VOGU-3710 file (C-alpha; in Angstrom, 3 decimals, decimal comma):
1> mfcvvlnqwn> 103,456/-23,134/-104,052  100,105/-20,903/-104,413  96,822/-22,189/-106,442  94,808/-19,221/-108,103  91,262/-19,690/-108,370  89,360/-18,085/-111,058  85,992/-17,667/-112,139  84,351/-16,537/-115,617  80,866/-14,739/-115,543  79,318/-12,984/-118,861
11> giytlrhvlc> 83,133/-12,704/-120,122  84,601/-11,230/-117,016  87,426/-12,845/-114,646  87,192/-12,604/-110,891  89,212/-14,022/-107,985  87,518/-16,553/-106,250  90,752/-17,813/-103,907  94,429/-17,411/-103,850  95,054/-20,968/-101,991  98,690/-20,948/-100,409
21> didpsknlqq> 101,130/-23,635/-98,730  100,046/-26,146/-101,550  101,842/-29,146/-101,024  104,227/-29,445/-104,473  103,712/-33,268/-104,474  100,174/-32,594/-104,816  98,504/-32,581/-108,339  95,885/-30,343/-110,275  93,123/-32,709/-109,820  93,899/-33,369/-106,000
31> vkdhyyrdfy> 93,928/-29,387/-105,231  90,311/-29,311/-107,147  89,226/-32,567/-105,625  90,055/-30,686/-101,750  89,039/-27,472/-102,795  85,905/-28,513/-104,176  85,161/-29,987/-100,399  84,672/-26,730/-99,220  83,330/-24,675/-102,117  80,758/-24,323/-104,870
41> rfdtdefhfc> 81,891/-26,151/-108,274  81,282/-23,809/-111,369  81,478/-24,740/-115,231  84,049/-21,961/-115,271  86,855/-22,211/-112,766  90,094/-22,127/-113,155  92,821/-23,421/-111,511  96,383/-21,905/-112,049  100,075/-23,001/-110,210  102,312/-20,423/-109,289
51> ndmaevenil> 105,938/-20,424/-107,786  105,110/-17,610/-105,920  103,460/-14,415/-105,375  105,629/-12,619/-108,352  103,463/-15,800/-110,415  100,295/-14,949/-108,618  100,006/-11,320/-109,536  100,818/-11,867/-113,442  98,278/-14,424/-113,454  95,756/-11,585/-112,041
61> kdhniki> 97,304/-9,416/-114,698  96,704/-11,442/-117,395  93,038/-11,929/-116,985  92,491/-7,812/-116,066  91,790/-8,901/-112,217  93,177/-5,494/-110,425  95,478/-6,305/-107,408
//
């Protein structure tokens, strides 16, 4: 499982990270808590769970992020 972390700045989405090997038993809050131990928290952060890379690519495409 993957988690895509996006951030919006001045109306433009940017990719912060793609987290790999997410334990499916973890909920979104647990993933966020672990993530923010290492990275700065922005008010416009968005987290998206994905089952495979195809879903990751769709999230990026939906937010106009080129890959």
